C-alpha positions in Angstrom: 5.4 -18.8 0.3 7.3 -15.6 0.5 10.3 -15.3 2.9 10.8 -12.4 5.3 13.7 -11.2 3.1 11.5 -11.2 0.0 8.7 -9.5 2.0 11.2 -6.7 2.6 11.9 -6.4 -1.1 8.2 -6.2 -1.8 7.7 -3.5 0.8 10.6 -1.5 -0.6 9.2 -1.7 -4.2 5.7 -0.9 -2.9 7.0 2.2 -1.3 8.9 3.3 -4.4 5.9 2.6 -6.7 3.4 4.4 -4.6 5.4 7.0 -2.9 4.6 5.7 0.5 6.7 6.6 3.5 9.2 3.8 3.9 7.7 3.1 7.4 4.2 2.9 6.0 5.0 0.0 3.8 7.7 -1.7 5.9 7.9 -5.5 5.9 6.9 -5.4 9.6 3.6 -3.6 8.8 2.5 -6.2 6.2 0.4 -8.9 7.7 -0.6 -10.9 4.6 0.0 -11.2 0.9 -2.6 -13.1 -1.1 -2.7 -13.9 -4.8 -6.2 -13.9 -6.1 -8.1 -14.7 -9.3 -11.7 -13.6 -9.8 -13.9 -14.9 -12.6 -16.2 -12.2 -13.9 -19.3 -12.9 -16.1 -20.9 -10.0 -18.0 -23.4 -10.4 -20.7 -22.3 -13.9 -21.7 -18.7 -13.0 -21.8 -16.3 -13.9 -19.0 -13.0 -12.6 -17.9 -10.4 -13.5 -15.3 -8.8 -10.8 -13.1 -5.6 -11.6 -11.3 -4.2 -9.4 -8.6 -2.3 -9.5 -5.3 -3.7 -8.1 -2.1 -1.3 -6.8 0.5 -2.8 -6.3 4.0 -1.2 -4.0 6.5 -1.4 -4.2 10.3 -3.6 -1.1 10.2 -6.3 -3.2 8.5 -5.8 -1.4 5.2 -5.3 -3.2 1.9 -3.4 -2.4 -1.2 -4.2 -4.2 -4.5 -1.4 -4.9 -6.9 -3.0 -5.2 -10.4 -1.8 -7.7 -13.0 -0.6 -4.8 -15.2 1.8 -3.5 -12.6 5.5 -4.3 -12.8 5.3 -5.1 -9.0 2.8 -7.9 -9.8 5.3 -9.5 -12.1 8.0 -9.0 -9.5 6.0 -10.7 -6.7 5.0 -13.5 -9.1 8.6 -14.0 -10.0 9.5 -14.4 -6.3 6.7 -16.7 -5.4 5.9 -18.5 -8.7 2.3 -17.5 -8.9 0.5 -20.3 -10.7 -2.0 -19.5 -13.5 -5.4 -19.8 -11.9 -8.6 -20.9 -13.5 -11.9 -19.9 -11.9 -12.0 -18.1 -8.6 -9.0 -18.8 -6.3 -6.9 -17.3 -3.6 -3.4 -18.5 -2.7 -1.8 -17.1 0.5 1.8 -16.1 -0.3 2.5 -14.7 3.2 0.8 -14.7 6.6 2.2 -13.0 9.7 
């Protein structure tokens, strides 16, 4: 699980990466952070897509894609495990 201090670091980096107002992505506005893995099947081929959903108190979501430096930062803080199949792991809940 992510600590409140780490949540503040994530909010700060989220603001920097996406040019949000600092208040729009403040730690107090984040209600959940969830690490997800979706399994996609297409024409006999399958792929896994890993991402992190950040939910704000306004009800809006922001998806941090695996290719983002912020994804690696959050995984470094929380130790996101490699996931097989479809999973979701709550990293923070307000």
